[in-house]
N, C-alpha and C positions, 0 to 999 in steps of 0.2 A: 214334332211341336213346335210349333212358334211361341213366340216368349211374350209376354204382356206386361208393356211399361208400366210401372206405379211410381209415384213417391214414394219416400218413406212416411209420409203422414197416411195417405192411400191407403198403402201396405199393412200402415199400425188399425187403419177404422174396417178392412174386410177380415185381420185376426182378431178384434175384439167384433166384429158381427160374430164372427163360426163359435168365437167360446161363448157367446151367449146363447146362440141356436143349442146348442150343444148340452150347454150347464142349466138355464136356463128353460127354455122354451122345447126342448124334448122331452124332460121329463116330467115336463106340466101335459104334455100331450098326453105322455105316455098313461099317466092318472086320470085325467078326462078318460082313455077308451078303457081302462078300466072302471071305472065308479060306471061308463054307459054299458055295459057289459054287463054289470052288474043289475043293472035295469031292467033283464030278461030277455026278448025276443028282441033278437037284432033287424029281422027282415024289416021293422018298424018301428026303426032305433034311430029318430032323426039327432042325437048329440053324438049316437056312435058314428053314424053319417059324416057330420060335421068332424067329429075328430078323428077320421080317418085321414080325409080328406087335406085337413093341417098339418098330420102326421108325414101324408106325402109330399107336399108341399115344401115342409121344414125338413127333409130329409134329402129333395133335390137341391137344396138351397145351399145345405154344409156341401154337398157334392161338387155345385158349381162350386162356391169357394174356395173348396179347396184343391180343384183342379186349377182354379186360376192362378190359386200362392205358389201351389209347385212347380207353375210356367210363367213366375212376374218375374220380372226383370225390375230388380230397384233402383233406382238410378240415385243417385246421391248428387244434388249439384256440389259440393266440395272436390269430388274427383273428378269432374268432368272438366275439359279446355274450355273455357267459356267466349277468350278476351271478346268481351261487347255485344257478342253476337244472342240470338233468339234463337233457344236451346229448351229441350224438353225440361220443364218445371221453372221456367224464367217467368217472374211477371213482367207485365207488359203494357207500358202508358200510349195511348194510343189515341190519334185527334184524326177522325174522321173530315176528312179533304169534302167532302160535300156538304154535312150540317152545320160541319166546325164544333161538334158535339166531343167531349173527351170521356174516354173509356180505359180501364183497368184488367187487365186479363193474365191468366196463369195458364200457361199450358200444363196439363196434366195426360195419366191415364183414363183411357175410355168410362172406365168404374167410375172414378175421382168427377167426372163432371157435373158440374151445376150452373149454369148459370146466374142464377139467381146471387154465389160467392162466388160470380167472375171465375169461374175454372173452367175453362176450354177443355174438348179432348184435341189431344195429337193429332187425333184424324179428321178433326172437322177441316173444313176450305177456310179458315183463316187461320189456324192455326198453320196447317202445310204453307201459307201463302207469307207467314210472317219466319217461320223457321231457317234459320241460316242467313237473315236479315241486320242490319244495324242499326242503332240509334239512327235520324235521321232520313233511313232507306221511305222508301214508296213500299205501300204492299197493294197489289191488286186481288180482291176476292169477287169469286161469281156468287151474286146473292139471288133471291128469285127476284128480286125489281132492279136487277141489272147488276153492270160491272161497279163496285164499290172501293174508294182507293182511300188507304189511312195510310198515314204518315206515322214513322216510331217516333215517340216524343223521350222515351230514357225504357232500358234493360236494367232491371233488377234478377238478382239472384238472392234464395232467403240466407 
């Protein structure tokens, strides 16, 4: 089984979701199933069908989270030899050499990625192009519109 890289924050978020599913969502759906069963004929009971469907989703998500957490490799930036390089967890300030726009991204695990919060997946093309580079280097990224070039303005660590 391969390991899944996660930041400490990402692992905490998955643990929180798992805890919520087990302690809040699972008991609520069980109560909904019991209430729907009390209404009688299950063959035409939409509430029962909906509750069973939700239960299957919750149980599937619980299993998925438990699996991810059991194979997670939580990477603590304090223990990584960074020496100014772009590494997993680093926050990178970039300048798009085509448009001169500046952006900031943090490289995180696949489950943590959220472009709205400037969190990019370690397996994304831009992250793969940035890993191992230093401030001042230029990374070339294959985008749908063609090759994009980004200059690394700064590399920060949490």
